[in-house]
N, C-alpha and C positions, 0 to 999 in steps of 0.2 A: 848265525842265521843261514837256513837252507836256501840252497837256489830255487829260482822260480821259472819254470819253463816258459819260453815266450816261442811261439810259431811265426816264422816269417815266410811270407809268400814270395819268393826271389823273382825279381824281374830286371830288366836292365836299366829302369829308371831310378833304382835303390841301389847303392852299393853297400852290401851287408857287410864286407869288412869294416867300412869307417862306420858302420852301425854299431857293430860289436865293440869296435874300440870306444866308441863313445858311451858305451854301457860299460865299461870296465870296472867303474866303481861302484857298481850295483849287484845284487845278488841273481841277476838275469842270466839264464842260460837258454841261448839262442839255437832254435832247430830251424833248418832251412827245408822248405818245400818247392821244388821245383815243377811239379806235375800238379796243376789245379784239381784235377779230376780226383785227386787223392784227399782232398782238402777234409771232407766229412770223416772218411775211415781215420784221418790220423788225429782229428780232434776227438773222434770217439774211444780209440783204443790207448790213447795217451792221456797224460795230464799235462794242461797248460793253463797259465795265469793270464795271458794276452795273446792277442792276434794280431798282426801287422799284414795288410792289404796294401797292394799298390793301387794306383788310381784306375788303371787298366791293364788287365794280364789276359793273354790270348783271345783279345778283342772282346773281353766282356768287363763291364763297368764293376770297379771295387765296391761301389755303393749298392748296386743289384746283388753282388756276392754278400754282402754286409746282410741284407735282408734275410737269407736263408740262414746265415750263422745266428743271427739274433733271434730267431724263432725257435731254433732248436737248442742253442747254449744262451739263455736269455741273459745271463748276467756277465759273460765273459767279455772283458772290455777289448773293442775293436778300434785300432788305429788305421785310417786310409791314408797313406803317404802320397803327398802330391795332389790332393783334392782339394778344391777351393770351397772352404766351409759353408758358403752361401748355396752351394749347388747340392747340398745335402738335406733332405727333407727333416724338418722339426721333429718328426715323429718318429725318426730313426736315431736310436742312442749310440751314436758312434762319435770318435773324434778324427775330424777331418785335419789334416796338415797341408796348408796351402804350399805350393810349390816354392822353392827358393834355392839360392846356391848353397845354403847350408841345410839341406834338406835332411840329413841323417841325423844330424845334431838336435833339431826340432822334434824328429820322430823319436829319437833316444829320450827327450824330454819327457814326450806324452806317455812313452813307455815306462819311464820312472815313476810318474804320477799314477799310473793304474796300479803299479806293484805295491802301492803303499796301501791299498785296500784291502779288506776281507778276500780271500780266495773264491773264485767262482764255485757255486754250489754244484754245478753240471761238469763244466770243462774242468775243474779244479780237482777232481777226484776219478778213480779208476772206474771204468763202466761196470754197469750192471749186467748179469746174463742176458735180461729182458732186452737192453739196449743193442748188445752184441748179436743177439737172435734178429731183432728187426732190421739192422743194418746188413746181415747176411742174407734175410730176403730181398732187399732193396739191390744186393750186389748180385745175387746168382739167380733169382727167379727169372726166366726168359721173357715174362710178359712186362709191360710197362707199369710200374709202380710209382707214384708221385704225390706230393704233399703241396698244401697251397694255404696260405694265411687267410685271415678274416676278409682281406679284400681280392682274393682270389688269385693273389700272385705265388708263383712257384717258391717254394722253400728246399726242396730235395726231390730229385729224380732218379729213379732206378736204372741200372745198367742195360736192362732189358732192349730198351728201344735208343736211350741216349746215355749221357754221361751226367753223374749226379749233380754238377754244376752249371749244366745247361738250362737256359730261360730263367735262372735265378731273378727274383724280383720283377718278373714280368708277368702280367695276364696273358690270357691267349690271344687279346686283342692287339697286345704290343708285339706278338711275335709275328715277323715279317713274312715268314714262310706259309702260315696258314690263311687259308682263303677265308676272305672278311665274313661270309654268311655262317661259315663253321664256327670261327672263333666267337661271332656274337652270340650264336646260339649256346655256345659250350659255357660262356661267361654267365649268362642269365640261369642256366641250370645249376651251376655251381652256387651263384648268389641264393637260389631258392632253397639249396640245402642250408648254406651258411645261416641264412636268415630264419631257417627253420619254416619254410613254407611246405617242404616236402622233407621226407625222412632219407630218401635215398633217390639216385636217378639211374636210369640203365637204359642205354642206347645202343644201337646197331647203326653203323654210318659208313661211308666212303670218305677215305682220306686222299684228297688230290697230292699231297705231299710226298707219298710213295705209292699211289695206285694200289692200296691194299683197304680190306675192309677189317673193322674192328668192332668188337663189343665193348663198352665202356661201362664202368660201374663207378659212381660217386657217394661217397658216405660221409657223415660228419666226423670231424676230428676233435674230441673233447679235451678239455684241459683238466687240471687235477680238481677243480671245483664243480665240473660236470657241464660247464657252458661251452659252447661250439667255439672253437677258434679257429676254424679252417674247414678244409676236405682234404680226404684221402681218396686217391684215384686208383682204379686198376683197369688197364686196357689189354685187350687180349687179340690176338691177330685171328680172324676167322675167314679170311679170303676163301680159302678152299671150300667151305661150307655155302659161302654165299654164291659163289661162282656155279654150284651145283644146283643152287636154288633159282638162279637166273636161268640155267639149261632147262629146268622145269618149268618155270615160268612160259618160256618160250614155246615149250612141246604142248603145255596147254592150252595156250593162245592157237597154235596150229591145230589140235585137237576140235577145239570149239569153232574155228572156221571151217575145217573140213564138214564139221556136223552139220552146220547150218547151211554150207552150199549143197550138202547132199539132199538135206530135209527140203531145200528150196526148189531142187530140180524134181525130187520125188512128188513133190506137192504139185508142181506142174502136171506131172504124168497122171497123178490122182485126177486132176481136173478134167483131162482128156478122158480117162477112163469112164469118169462118172458121167460125161457128156454121152459117151458112146452107150452106156449102159441105159440112160434114160431112153435112147432110140429103140431099146429093146423092150421097154415097157409093156407094150402090146403082144409081144412075140410069146408062144410057149416056151419054156424052158426054166433052167435053175437060176434065175436072174436073182433071186433072194440070196442065194448062196454068194453069188459074185458080190453082191452089195455088202455082205457080211465080210467078206474077205478084205473088202477095199476098206471098210469100217475100220478093221483089224490093222491094217497097213497104217492108216492115217494114226490111230492110236500109238502105234511103234515109233513112228515119226515123232509124234509130240512127247514121247518118253525119251527118247534120243537126245532132243533138243534141251529137255528140262535138264537130264543129267549132266550135259555137256556145259550147260551154261551157268547152272547153279553153283554157287560158293562153296568149294570144297570143304573149308573150314566152318562152314555155316551149322545151325542146328539141326542134327539128324538124330531122330528118334530110332535106336534099335536095341531090341530089348530092354534091359535096364540101364543102357549108357547113353548118355547125351553129350553131345560134343559141342561146346560152346565156341563162336568165333573169338579169335584171339586179338581183342581190340585194345589197343595200348596208345600211349601219347607218344607221338613222333614229330619232329620238326619238319615242316614242310620242304625246306631249304634242303634237309639231309637226304630225305628220301628221293626228292626231284634229282638230285646231283648224282645220286647212286644210280638211279635209272639211266639217266642221261648217259652217264660214262661207259655203258654197255651199248650204247646205239650210236652215238654220233662220233664224226672224225674232228680233226683240228679245225677244219673250214668252218662249221657250226658254232653257234655261240649259245650259252645259257644265261640268261640274266634274270634277277630278282627284284620285285617292286614290293617289299616287304617281307615279312616272315612270319610265322606263328607256329604253334603246336596243334596239332590235327590229332582226334581220337579216331583212329581206325586199325583195320586189319591190314598190316602192312603188305601183304603178299597180294590183296586185293587191290589197294590202293596204288601199289606198284605197278599191278597189270593196266589199270586205267590210264596211269601216268605214260608207261611204255606205248600204249595205242595212240595217245593224243601226241606224243613225241615223233612216233613214227608218221603219221599222218601229215604233220608238220615237214618233216624230212622227205615224204615222197611228194607233195604237193607245192613246196617252197623251194627245193633243192637241196643241196648239199652244205651252202654257204648261209642257210636260213639262220636268223636270230630268233629265238623262243623265250618270252617272257614269263614267268610264274609269277602271279600276284595276288594280293589279297582282296576280297569283297565283302561286303557287310555280312554276309551268311556262308562265307567259304572261302574259295580261291579261282584263279583263272588261269588258262594257259592260251596264250596268243602267240601269233607269228607275223613276218612281216613278208610272207607272200603274197600271192594273186588272191587271196580270198574265196569265199564261197560263191559260186556261180550258179546257184540255184534258188529259186522262189516257191515257197517259203524256205528259209535256211534249214528249218528242222527237218527238211527232207534227207538231209545227209545222214540222219540216223537210221533210215529205212534199210531193211535187209535187202542187199544185192545192190545199192545204190552206189555208184563209183564214178568219178572222172577219169580214172585211169584204167586203159583198158586191161592190162594185164593183173589188175587188183580183182580181189573176189566181192569187194563192196560189203562186206560184213566187219570190218574193223569198227568202226564208230557205233554200229549196232551192239556189238560186243561190249563196248565202253560204256554204252547206257546200261545195259543190263549188270555190268560189274557194279556201277554205280548204284543203282536201285537195290542191289544186294546189301550197299552199306547203308541205306536209307537216304541217299544223296540223290540230287538232280543236276541232269547235263542239259545245257541249251547252248545253242550255238548263235554268232552274231558276228560283226565284222570288227575288227580290232581298230586301234587308233591310227595304225599305219596302214590300213586297208587290207591287211591279211584276215585270216580266221582267227576267231577267238571263241574258246568255249568256257563257259563258266560253271563251275561245280558248286551247287549250293546245297543247303539244309545240312552242313558240316559243324560237327562238334568241334570248336576251337576255344579249349579251356584258358583264355588269357583274361 
């Protein structure tokens, strides 16, 4: 009878020498693995008939690790040493050996029983070129690759951002270091793919975890029969590009405000000039030429305002080219968090009262949120709490500051209106113009805490 290789992940809680002695009368050939991060490489590149995991190793649960193993090596017998059988879910086909003074003997008995079965169809044979190719991608690609099962639990992670065994058996909402709103949105995206509500998800988002921006794509993972058994994810760091976009957004906002301030002042001067021209109505002289010049100046001002406040991604007919706004699905919490973290310091706080996907041009929607957040920081101070929440036809942005001290509140959208002496008074005017370009409405009111609240309506929320 040939030897049957058994892989044992070593830990202080299991005496491997005693285990080998207890298996001396069996064909078991023990291979020790001390580095858990090499688990999937070892299982892929070698042949094994059984796997022994400790109840905990490197701070991770052996049960969670078994989730990943059973998804990728479905008929490999897995024995978890020192685990209460009652703590293992019924859906996970493993053998749990409860803690005892004779743990090694009990584990040896479980291994002996498993070796009596047919060799595993995947772990019990050498790897195919396709398997080694895919493992190389997971190990060597600098981006983040990962696979999740039908319940969106991690079963494998690439080495680009993490180690292969990180987060095994956990959904994103169970990963403590992820922000709650980010984790909930990610899980809902993944379940939409798994339940075939959509064929793929592609998002750009800010990660609080390491202050980076990433592009994430999630696609179906099909089994041998063509059914969806989970998702495959690819996350790429796009921080440099997003920082350039943010700089462009700030520059664009400054340009719009400069154009509006200049046009406002020039129109005031035009009114004076027209008044003087009326006084010359009965005088001989080229008043018609002066009136024509003033009319041309007024038209130029209108053109400058239109060019500076129109959506740069909006529909523009030029020769035979038509540019269409890039409207796409984006989670409100993700976009809000991305904008907020470019503006506020640690004293200010952003909270959420619900979350939804919205259909929007992300740059325009980001500029709108940027102006509303800046308004809260300027009027309510650096320790303001801003809440983004849902309404019947869109969302709102509210703060806990002093509120709006004008009647009617809609006056805050007037060009040049400001309660802060050094401000231009065009921020909220621009916000309303940006919203209108999206087909949205913006109204002002008082928040529940007495601060300012802005409701954005007529938003497409495809939930």
